[in-house]
N, C-alpha and C positions, 0 to 999 in steps of 0.2 A: 488519428480515429485509433482506439484501439483494438487488438485483433479481435478477441472476444464478441464488441461492439458491429464488428464488421462483419464478423458470422453469421450473429443473431439477424442483422438485418438482409441478410444473402437468401436464410433457412425464411424467415419473413417472406419475402419475395417470390420463392419456391412455393410454399405453404397456398399463398394466393394465389400465382399464375395457373397452376395448376388445372382447380378447380374451373378455371375460366376457358383452357384447353380443351377439357371435357364436353363443356357447356355450349357445343357447336350445334349446330342445325342438322340432323334429320332432314334430305332433300328426296319428294315427292315429287316425280317426271309421270304423269300416264305419256302412251304413244298411241294414238288415236289414228283415223284414216285422216282427216279432215284438222287443219290447225286452228288452234285455239276453238275448239269445238268437241264438246259429248255429243257422238255420234252412233250411231245402228249397231255396227260392228265391235265397239272398242272395248279393247278387254288389258292389254297390255299396260301395266305399268312397270316404272324401275324407282329400288328405293336407295341410296346413297345415303351410307352412313358418316358419320365423323372423319372417321380414319380409311375412309377410300373404299372401304368394302362396298360394292354395288352389286345389286339382286333382280334382274330381269322374273316377275310375276308373270303369268300366262301368259306366255308371247302371242298366241290368236291367231286372229287372220287381218287384224289391222295395223302390220308391219310386212315390206318386203322381204322378211328373209334375213338372212345374215350380211348379207349389202345394203340395208338399210342404213343408209347414213346417220339416222338418228339414234343409235343406240350407243356407239363407242363400247370404254369394256365392260366386261359385266364378269362376273367373280362366278355368281352363283345363280342355277335355273331353277326355278321352285314351279310345279304344276299342279293346280289344285285338282285338274281328272280329266280323263282322254276324250272329252266330248270336241268335234270340228273346233268348235271356236272358240275354242284354249288351248288346245295343241295343235292347233294351225294346220290342217288339211287345206287349206285353202289359204293366198298371199293376196294382199295387193299389189294391182298392175304397176300401179303408181302412186306417189303421195298426191294426194288429194284428184285420184282416180274417181268417177263417178260420182253420185251427189253424196249429204252427212245419212239423209236414209236409206242408200241405197249404195254403197260403192261397188267401184267394181272390180273384183276378185279374179286371182287363176286358181290353178291346181299349185298346192305347194307337195304331192302325192310326189313320191312315196315317203319322202322320208319327216317332213311338217318343218312347219318357222321353230320350233322347240328346238328339234335336234339340230337342223343347221343352224342356229346361233348359238348351242352349245360347245358344237363342235368346231365353230369357226369363232369363240372367244377361249378355248381352254379353258371351259366355264366348269364350277363341280355342280353336279345334278345329285339335287337333296329334294326326295319324294317318297311315296309309299314304293315297296320293292316291286310287285307287276309292272307300275306304271314306268320305276326308273329302270328296269329292267328293258322295256319294252324300247325306252328313247335310248338307250345303251346301246342296243344294237341298229337301232336308225344310223346312232355318230359311227359306229363300226362299219358299215354299207358307205358313207360319206368318205371316210380315213385311208379306211382300208387295214386299218387295225385295230384288236380290239379293243373294250372300253373296260377299263379295269376299275379296280375300288382307287379312291379317294386314299394318298398316301396324307399321314398326321403327322404332328408333334405330339406326342401326350395325348389329348384327346380334341386335340384342336385340329383343323385343316387352317392351311395358312398356304397365301397368296404370295408372290403368282405361283400358279400351277402350271405344269411343264405339258400337259396334254388334259384335256377332256375326262373325265372322270367322275365316275358314280359312289352318291353317300347314301345310301338307303335307310330308310328307317319306316317304323312302323306307325301304328298312329299312336301318340302320346310321346312318341322320341323326338331327341333334341340332337341337332348337329353345332357347334360352333364355332365360325371362322373370322380367324385373324386378317386383317392386311399385310401383317408383317408379324415375327418373333415377337416382338417387343411391345404389340400392340393391344387393345384391351380386346374381345372378341366378339361377335355379334352371336346371340344366339335365335337359332332356327327351332320353329316348334311344329309337327306335324296335329293336327287337333281337330276331332270331328265336324263332319256336316251332311246335313240330309238332302242324298239325291240320289244318283248315278254314276258310271263310270264308265261308259262302254265308248268303244273306239270307231272309230269311223272305218268303213268298210275297206274301202280307196286306200286307206294306210296299209291295209292285210295284205301278205305275200299273197299268189294266184288259187294255192293249192288252199289255204284256207278259205279265203275270197270264194271259190266257188263252191265249197263245202256251206257256207253261213248262206250265200244268196237265196236259194228256194225258199226257207223258210223267213228271211226279210232281217234275221236278227243279228248282234256282234257279237265280238268277247268283253266283258270285263274285265280292267285291266286295277282291279282290287278298288279298296272304301274310297269313294270320293273325300278329298280333305280342306282344311282351311289351314291357314297357319298364324301362328302367334311369333313375332320379331320381338325382341326387346336388342333392341340398339346402345351404343355407347353411352350415350346422352343422357340415357331414361326412360326415353321415348321408349313405348310397350304399344304395338300396332298388333291389331286383330284382323286378319285379311278371312271376308267370310268364305272364299270361296260360294260355288253355287250352291244355295240351300234352303231351306224353308225353315218354320221356326223351329228348334228345339232344346232342350232342357237344361242342356251344355253351354251356352250362350249364356248363361248366367253363373251357372256354378262352376265352369273350369275359366270361361274365357271373364268374367266379370270378378267374380268372387277370387279364384285362384292366380292368375296372371294379371288382375288386376289391367287387364288393355284401356289405353286413354287415347288411343286413334284408330277407328276404324274403316278399314273400305268394304265397306257394304256394295255386293255383288247383287242388284234391284230386278232380274229376271222376273219379267211378269209369269212366266209357267210356276215359282214358287212362293213368290209373294205380292202380295196388293200391298198397297198406299197404305192400307191401316197395320195391315199385318209387321211392312217394315219398318212403320214410326211405333209400332209394339218393342221390336228388336234395337231399337235407340232408348227407346223412352223408358223403357222398366228390365229388360234384359241384359243388354249389355254398358248402359249409363256412360258410355265413352263421351270426353270432353270435346271433340271432333270426328267431326263423319267425314268420308269424303266417298260420293257415290260414280259407281260406273256399273257396269254391263246394262243399259238402262232398256237397250233394245228397242230403241227410235233414236230420229233425232229429236234431244231430251233441248238444244240450245241451236240460237241465231244469235251470230255477234257475240256469243262468247254470253250468250244472258238466256237463262232456263224459260224455255216459253211455258206462257201461264199456263195453257190448255191440256201441257202435259202431263203423262204420269208421274215424273221425274217431279214436276211444279205440288202436283197434290200429296204426295210423302212429304218434300220439304214442309207442305205447309202447316204439316201433323206432328214434324215435329216440335219436340218443347224444350229449350233452352240448347243445345250445343249446337255450332252453326255447322250448318253442308254444306259443302263446298263438291261441285260438281266437278269430273276428272277432266276438264279441257286438255286436251292433245298439245304436248308439248310447254305446257305452262307450267314451271316446275312451282311449286311450293315449297316452304322450308319450314319446321317445325320443332318446337324447343322439346326437351324431355315432361314439360307437361302438356303435350299436346296444342300450344300454342300455338297458331299461325304467326311467321314471324315477317317473312317474305312472300309475296305473290299470292297471297286470297282476296 
């Protein structure tokens, strides 16, 4: 065979192989209190990019802290707001402890599950500035060393990191994270949410706690947030955080970022079934939805209970599939937000 023909075949092979290499799936694994179920306190989710970057979203109270055997390697920790069920002022006493409706928890004070995990995993902390600084100080207390700004290669954070670090952002800001210097980067953007972000008093120092307790108030650690994550296979996920209806769901998440997967926090203090369905049907219009933060034992045997709020919401959604965030069950999504495995 002539050398030029060999070269042509090699180029063609590489050209056809490369898109396939980047067309792998994003893995989404909820970490709840009871395996295979969607339960009262479930919040935490791990997203794994095809390049190996692993992101922990809202560690919360349904994990056992840094020693939880389900967590594994974590490169990035993100947190939507400072409420205890998200920052993790409590943690599971043991896996499967208590019931799905009432998991058995113990205190995670004074550090929080978020700080414990970030410290143990040498993770980048990507969140709004006041919240990141608060978590950074908790990490410093755990490690006995200052928590510094994350090192960058150009504009990218690159794994592995030698120590936990802060990559602060404002609302609308983006950080990019690579698994290695040669990998494509995952883009993580902070977007608005309509909620609040007060930190539990149990996580405050003695002086601040004594100052605030007489009036039954706490500190606000910046604005609440959602996140948009653009993965290297083309999937664009919108993580709502705790939020009510707001117009940016359409103008920012749908029109600008064109999110095709949405993980919806369906808290009863913020969204009715009708409002949650309106978010899906009219505002964001994703190709697929993951339902979490349902504040109820939503499933039994991995099936949605027909009398649950979660079932009422799902019945009102028109078009896209809604997947309950079943603990420990990994779902895999392609770039178009089609679930290829585990749904």
